[in-house]
C-alpha positions in Angstrom: 119.0 121.4 202.6 116.2 123.9 202.6 116.0 127.4 201.2 115.4 130.6 203.2 114.2 134.0 201.8 115.3 137.1 203.7 113.0 140.1 204.0 114.2 143.2 205.9 111.3 145.6 206.2 111.2 148.8 208.3 108.0 150.8 208.9 104.4 149.6 208.8 104.1 146.4 206.9 101.7 146.4 203.9 97.9 146.2 204.5 97.8 142.9 202.7 100.6 141.3 204.7 98.2 138.6 206.0 97.8 137.4 202.5 101.5 137.5 202.0 101.9 135.3 205.0 99.1 133.1 203.7 101.0 132.4 200.5 104.2 131.7 202.5 102.3 129.1 204.6 101.5 127.1 201.4 105.3 126.8 200.6 106.1 124.4 203.5 109.4 123.3 201.9 110.8 126.9 202.1 111.5 129.2 205.0 111.4 133.0 205.4 113.3 135.3 207.7 111.6 138.6 208.4 113.7 141.3 209.9 111.5 144.2 211.0 110.7 146.9 213.5 106.9 146.4 213.0 105.6 144.8 216.2 102.0 144.2 214.8 100.6 140.8 215.9 100.1 138.5 212.9 99.3 134.9 212.4 102.9 134.0 211.5 103.3 130.6 209.7 105.7 128.0 211.2 108.1 128.5 208.2 108.7 132.2 209.0 111.0 133.5 211.7 110.8 137.1 212.8 113.8 139.0 214.1 112.9 142.3 215.6 115.5 145.0 214.8 115.4 148.7 214.5 116.6 150.3 211.3 119.4 151.9 213.3 120.6 148.5 214.4 120.6 147.3 210.8 122.6 150.4 209.7 125.2 149.5 212.3 125.3 145.8 211.3 125.8 146.6 207.6 128.5 149.2 208.4 130.3 146.7 210.6 130.7 144.4 207.6 132.6 146.9 205.5 135.9 148.9 206.0 134.6 152.0 204.2 131.8 154.4 204.9 128.6 153.1 203.5 125.4 155.0 202.7 122.3 153.5 204.1 120.2 156.5 205.1 116.8 155.1 204.3 115.3 151.5 204.2 114.6 151.6 200.5 118.4 151.7 199.8 118.5 148.1 201.1 117.5 147.0 197.6 121.1 147.7 196.5 122.4 145.6 199.3 120.4 142.5 198.5 123.3 140.7 196.9 125.2 141.1 200.2 122.5 139.6 202.4 124.1 136.2 202.4 127.3 137.8 203.7 125.8 140.3 206.2 123.2 137.8 207.6 125.5 134.7 207.4 125.0 133.8 211.1 121.3 133.5 210.6 121.3 131.3 207.5 124.1 128.8 208.0 121.8 125.7 207.9 120.5 126.4 204.4 121.6 125.3 201.0 120.3 128.4 199.3 119.3 131.8 200.5 117.2 134.4 198.7 115.9 137.9 198.9 112.3 138.9 198.1 110.1 141.9 198.2 107.0 142.6 200.3 104.8 143.6 197.3 104.5 140.0 196.0 102.1 137.1 196.5 103.9 133.7 196.3 102.8 130.8 194.2 103.9 127.2 194.3 107.7 127.3 194.3 108.0 123.5 194.0 106.9 123.9 190.4 109.6 126.4 189.5 112.6 126.3 191.8 113.4 122.7 192.5 114.9 121.9 189.1 117.5 124.8 188.9 118.5 124.0 192.5 119.1 120.3 191.5 121.2 121.6 188.6 123.3 123.5 191.2 123.1 127.0 189.8 125.1 129.6 191.7 122.3 132.2 191.3 118.7 131.6 190.4 116.7 134.5 188.8 118.0 137.9 187.8 115.4 140.4 189.0 115.5 142.2 192.3 112.1 141.3 193.6 113.2 137.7 194.1 116.4 135.8 193.6 118.3 132.9 195.2 122.0 132.3 195.8 123.9 129.1 196.6 124.8 129.5 200.3 128.5 129.2 200.7 131.3 131.7 201.7 132.7 132.1 198.2 129.3 132.7 196.5 128.1 135.1 199.2 131.2 137.3 198.6 131.0 137.5 194.8 129.2 140.8 194.9 132.7 142.2 196.0 134.3 141.2 192.7 135.3 143.8 190.1 133.3 144.9 187.1 135.4 146.5 184.3 138.4 146.7 186.7 136.5 148.6 189.4 134.8 147.6 192.6 131.2 148.4 191.7 129.8 147.4 195.1 131.9 150.1 196.9 130.6 152.8 194.6 127.0 151.5 195.0 127.2 151.2 198.8 128.6 154.8 199.1 125.9 156.8 197.4 122.3 157.5 198.5 120.3 156.6 195.3 119.2 153.2 194.1 121.4 151.8 191.3 119.6 148.5 190.5 122.8 146.7 191.6 120.5 143.8 192.6 119.1 143.2 189.1 119.2 143.5 185.3 122.5 143.7 183.4 124.0 147.2 183.9 126.9 147.2 186.3 125.0 144.8 188.5 125.4 141.5 190.4 124.3 139.7 187.3 127.1 141.2 185.3 129.6 139.9 187.9 128.1 136.4 187.6 128.0 136.5 183.8 131.5 138.0 183.2 133.1 135.5 185.6 131.3 132.4 184.2 129.4 131.6 187.4 126.2 129.6 186.7 123.2 131.9 186.4 119.6 130.7 185.9 118.0 133.7 184.0 114.5 132.4 183.2 111.7 134.6 184.6 108.7 132.6 185.9 107.1 135.5 187.7 104.0 137.6 186.8 105.8 140.9 186.9 103.0 143.5 186.7 103.8 146.9 185.0 103.5 149.8 187.4 102.5 152.2 184.6 99.1 150.7 183.8 95.9 150.5 185.9 94.8 147.2 184.4 97.3 144.4 184.7 99.9 144.2 181.9 102.8 141.8 182.2 106.2 143.5 182.1 108.7 141.2 180.3 112.4 141.7 180.9 114.6 141.3 177.7 118.2 140.4 178.6 119.5 141.2 175.1 118.5 144.9 175.3 118.5 145.2 179.2 115.0 146.6 178.9 111.3 145.8 179.6 108.5 145.3 177.1 104.8 144.8 177.6 103.2 141.4 177.0 100.7 141.4 174.2 97.8 140.2 176.4 95.7 143.2 177.5 92.7 141.6 179.2 93.7 139.2 181.9 92.7 138.1 185.4 95.1 136.8 188.1 94.3 134.5 191.0 95.8 132.8 194.0 94.3 129.3 194.2 95.3 126.8 196.8 98.9 127.9 196.8 99.3 128.7 193.1 99.4 132.0 191.2 97.5 131.8 187.9 96.6 134.0 184.9 93.4 133.7 182.9 92.8 135.3 179.5 90.6 134.7 176.5 91.9 133.1 173.3 89.1 132.8 170.8 86.4 130.8 172.4 88.5 129.3 175.2 90.0 130.5 178.5 93.7 130.0 178.9 95.1 129.3 182.4 98.8 129.7 183.1 100.8 129.3 186.3 103.5 131.6 187.7 105.9 131.4 190.5 104.6 134.6 192.1 103.0 137.9 191.2 104.8 141.2 191.7 102.4 144.1 192.5 105.0 146.9 192.3 104.0 150.4 193.3 100.3 149.5 193.8 98.0 150.3 196.6 95.7 147.3 197.2 92.5 147.0 199.2 91.6 144.0 201.2 88.5 143.6 203.4 88.2 139.9 204.3 89.9 137.2 206.4 92.3 135.6 204.0 92.7 132.5 206.2 89.1 131.5 205.4 89.6 131.3 201.6 91.7 129.0 199.4 91.0 130.9 196.2 91.4 134.7 195.8 91.0 137.1 192.9 93.8 139.6 192.5 92.3 142.7 190.9 94.3 145.8 189.8 93.6 147.6 193.2 91.9 144.9 195.4 91.9 141.4 196.6 88.6 139.5 196.7 87.4 136.0 197.5 86.9 133.8 194.5 83.9 131.6 194.9 83.3 130.2 191.4 85.3 128.8 188.5 86.4 131.4 185.9 84.7 130.8 182.6 84.0 132.6 179.3 80.6 133.5 180.7 81.8 135.3 183.8 85.3 136.5 182.7 84.1 140.1 182.1 82.6 140.1 185.6 86.2 140.1 186.9 87.9 142.1 184.2 86.7 145.7 184.2 88.4 148.2 181.9 89.3 151.5 183.4 89.9 154.2 180.9 91.7 156.8 183.0 95.1 155.5 184.0 95.7 157.2 187.4 98.4 154.6 188.2 100.7 156.0 185.5 100.6 159.6 186.9 101.1 158.4 190.5 104.3 156.5 189.6 105.7 159.2 187.4 105.0 161.9 190.0 106.8 159.9 192.8 109.7 159.2 190.4 110.1 162.9 189.6 110.1 163.8 193.3 112.8 161.2 193.9 114.9 162.5 191.0 114.6 166.1 192.1 115.7 165.2 195.6 118.9 163.5 194.2 119.1 165.6 191.1 122.9 165.7 191.0 122.9 161.9 190.5 120.3 162.1 187.7 121.0 165.4 185.9 124.3 166.7 187.3 127.9 165.9 187.8 127.4 162.5 189.3 125.0 161.2 186.6 127.4 158.6 185.2 127.4 156.8 188.6 
C-alpha cells in the first residue's frame, strides 16, 4: 500500500510552492494531501490531492474529535497536533499503509532511496523530527498519541494551551517518548538536510538523541542542489568534491527568492536565500561561484527577534507560573 503525506496550510502558500510541487511530482510512489484555504491556481501533480477548507472548519473538525476544550487559535499551533493527524483525518487516508506529516518549507528528494527499507521492516513510526515523519496507518497506532507519559495524559495538556510544545518531535514529553517508553518500533535515523535557521550560509543542524539537543555539522562551505528528483550536498575535501544525497532539505525560517519557471529545469541550485537554475556540473573550478561567504549574519537576528516577540506574547508560559508546562 502507498504512503500519503498530510499538509494542512492556511494563509498564502510560500512563494516557492511551485518548486515544492515539482519535487512532489518526482516522487510518484507517494501521495500528498494538501488541506488549505489558498485558492491560488497551481500546476498540481497527479499525486497530490487538494481539499479546500477554511481554518475555522479545521478548528471545528479537531474540536469534534476530543471531549475537552482544545486550543487551536492559530494555524502554527497545528504543529503540536501532527501526531494526531492520522486520527483526525482518518476518513481521508483509509487506503494507505502509512501516513505522514510534512512542512511547507522543505524541498523533497528521492524518497525511494530512504523510506522503502524502514517501511519493509514494518516500523510503527519513521523519523523523529516534526518537519517530516511517518506512522503506520492503523487505528491502534493512530491513537498512541493519547497514551500517558509519566502517568499523565500529555496530549491533553498540549492541546489545551496556546504555545507550541514540540509534542511532534525530539524527546521531551513528546510523541517519540510515548513510542520509546512503550516499546513501539521507532526508526530514528535522520536522512534530511536540516538547515540551521541561525546562520546565513548553510550549516547542517544535527539532532543528538542522547542529549536531546542540536549541534552544528563541521562542514562550513557547502552547496545544495535539487537534481532530477534528488537532494544533494557538495563540499570540498582536499582536492576533491564530495557529493552526498539527502531525503529532503528543510529551509526553516528562511525567505527564499525564485524568479524562473521551475518546470523547465531538472537541476536547481539551492542558495541561502534564492533558488537558481543549475546549468553546469559542480566542480572544484566553479565551486566558489556558487558558494559566497556573507560576513554579516542577518538571519540570526531575524530569528531571534521573532522568537523574542513570540515569548513576550506568551510570557507566562516561558517566564511565569506556567513555565513548567
